[in-house]
matplotlib code that plots the C-alpha trace (Angstrom):
import matplotlib.pyplot as plt

x = [-96.3, -95.9, -99.2, -98.3, -95.0, -96.9, -99.4, -96.7, -94.7, -97.8, -98.2, -94.5, -93.6, -90.6, -88.9, -92.0, -92.4, -88.8, -89.6, -92.0, -90.1, -86.8, -88.5, -90.0, -86.7, -85.4, -88.0, -86.5, -89.8, -90.7, -87.5, -89.2, -91.4, -88.4, -86.8, -89.8, -90.1, -92.8, -90.8, -87.5, -89.1, -90.7, -87.7, -85.4, -87.6, -87.9, -84.1, -83.8, -86.1, -84.6, -81.3, -79.8, -78.3, -76.0, -79.0, -81.1, -78.5, -78.2, -81.9, -82.2, -79.5, -81.2, -84.5, -82.7, -81.3, -84.9, -86.4, -84.2, -87.2, -87.9, -86.2, -86.8, -84.2, -81.4, -82.8, -82.6, -79.1, -77.9, -79.3, -77.6, -74.3, -74.9, -75.8, -72.6, -70.5, -72.5, -73.2, -76.8, -76.8, -78.4, -80.4, -83.9, -86.6, -89.2]
y = [53.0, 52.6, 54.2, 57.3, 57.4, 57.3, 59.9, 62.4, 61.5, 62.2, 65.5, 66.1, 66.2, 64.1, 64.7, 63.5, 60.5, 59.4, 59.3, 56.4, 54.8, 54.7, 53.2, 50.6, 49.8, 48.9, 46.3, 42.8, 41.1, 43.1, 42.1, 41.1, 44.3, 46.6, 45.0, 45.4, 47.7, 49.8, 50.5, 51.1, 53.6, 55.6, 55.8, 56.6, 59.5, 60.9, 60.8, 62.4, 65.3, 65.9, 66.2, 63.1, 62.0, 59.3, 57.4, 58.2, 56.7, 53.6, 52.9, 53.7, 51.2, 48.6, 49.2, 48.9, 45.5, 44.3, 45.8, 47.4, 48.3, 51.5, 54.0, 56.8, 55.3, 56.1, 59.6, 60.1, 58.5, 60.8, 63.8, 62.9, 62.6, 66.1, 67.6, 66.2, 67.6, 70.8, 70.2, 71.3, 71.7, 68.3, 67.8, 66.3, 67.5, 65.0]
z = [11.5, 7.8, 7.0, 9.0, 7.1, 3.8, 4.8, 5.7, 2.5, 0.4, 2.1, 1.3, 5.0, 4.4, 7.7, 9.6, 7.3, 8.1, 11.8, 11.2, 8.3, 10.2, 13.2, 11.0, 9.4, 12.9, 13.6, 12.9, 12.6, 9.5, 7.7, 4.6, 4.4, 4.9, 1.8, -0.4, -3.3, -1.7, 1.5, -0.2, -2.7, 0.1, 2.3, -0.6, -1.7, 1.8, 2.2, -1.3, -0.5, 3.0, 1.2, 2.9, -0.4, 1.0, 2.4, -0.6, -2.9, -0.7, -0.8, -4.5, -5.2, -3.1, -4.9, -8.3, -7.2, -6.6, -9.7, -12.4, -14.6, -12.6, -14.8, -12.4, -10.1, -12.5, -12.9, -9.0, -8.9, -11.7, -9.9, -6.7, -8.5, -10.1, -6.8, -5.2, -8.0, -8.2, -11.9, -12.3, -16.0, -16.9, -13.8, -14.2, -11.9, -10.9]

ax = plt.figure().add_subplot(projection="3d")
ax.plot(x, y, z, "-o")
ax.set_aspect("equal")
plt.show()
């Protein structure tokens, strides 16, 4: 399931990727994997690019708790805040 999610994500077919990533997040036996940096990054990006900003923010924050050396996380979180407040003047495009 994860590989299909990654393939769709790399093709920028984020809605299709979420079908597989969300299913994987519900499987209890993969609890360690769904809390991994790799999984959290993919699902956060998919939510971000499908404009589900609440869930994107949730997963970016989880990812930051695991590894706060990823500086792009703060950029995405800042962008989410700007989108919500409709302040696009300092938005960074990744």
